[in-house]
N, C-alpha and C positions, 0 to 999 in steps of 0.2 A: 685623288679621285681615282676610282678604279672602273674599269671596263669589264663587260662580261664576254669572256673570250671563249669562242666555241672550239677554235684550233688555230695552229700557226704552221704554215708551210715555209721551211727555212730556205729552200732553194727553188723558188717560183720563177718559172720562165715565160708564162703566158698571161700574167696579169700586170702588164706594164712593161716599159723598156728594160732591157738588161736582166740580170739575176736579181731577185727580189725576196724579202721576207714578206709573206702574205698573211695577214692577220684576218681571220674570219670572225666576225663578231656574231653574238647570240641574239635572235630576235628578228622577226619580219611579219608584217601584217598581210602580205599579199597572197600567198598561197597558190603560186603560179602552177599550172598543171605540169609543166616540164622543168620545173626548178632542179638545178644541180645539186642544191644543198638543202633539202627539205628537213633535214635533222637540225638546221639552225633556226627554224621558224619559232619554236617555243621560247618566249622571252625568259621564262623562269626555269629552264631545263636544270635539272640536278647535274647534268654534264658540263654546264658552263664553269669556266674557271675565272675567278675574279684576279685580274692583273692591274698593277699600275703602270703609268707611262715608263717610269724607271726600270720596272722589271722587264718591259718589252725593250727598252734601250740596251739592257744588259744582254738580253738574248741576241739582238742585233749585233752588237759589238763582238760577240764570240765568233760570228761568221763574217765580219765586216770585209775581210780580205776577198771574199768572193763575190761582193756586191759592187764591184766596179761597174760603172755605167748603169747601175741598177738603183735600188733603194728600197722603200717600203710601200706596200699596197694594203688599204683596209677594204674589206668587202664584207660579205654576210652570207646570210641573212640580209638585213637592210641596215647598212652602216650608220645611216642618219638617224635611226631610232636612238643613238647614243651620241648625239651630235657634240655635247659638251665634252665628252671623253675624246672624240675624234679631233675636235679643236685642239684640245691640250696636246694630245699626242702629236699632231702635225706641227703644231708651234715649236714643241720641244725638238723633234726630228729636223725641221727646217733650220732652227738656230744652230744646228750641229751640220749644216750643209748636206742634209740627206734628201734626195728626191722623194717626193711624196705623190701617191696616186689614190684617188678615191673611186670605187667601183659602187654605184648606187643606182636604183631605179628613179629617184627623185620623187618618190610618192609621198614623202614626208612634207613636201612642199608644194 
């Protein structure tokens, strides 16, 4: 399975505890007036990159030594627009003892 990835911040410090890899997913239905990431709204943006969970794991592993007391955060856009991908991603990372965080508005539910 692949996810539509807008961008990745490899050394995030504000999207969860510790130093984290922050994955910004593409797509959001809300269109909030003061959104920090309006470039993530369009679900089918040509700028989105399709990545597998394993590809994200490989990227995480390259910087793992810096993620002590950290982990991975998935945000967006609206992360739950890709709930199947997020579920697979979190399962994969949690099986490898990596702390996970989800940044969502909850609008999809």
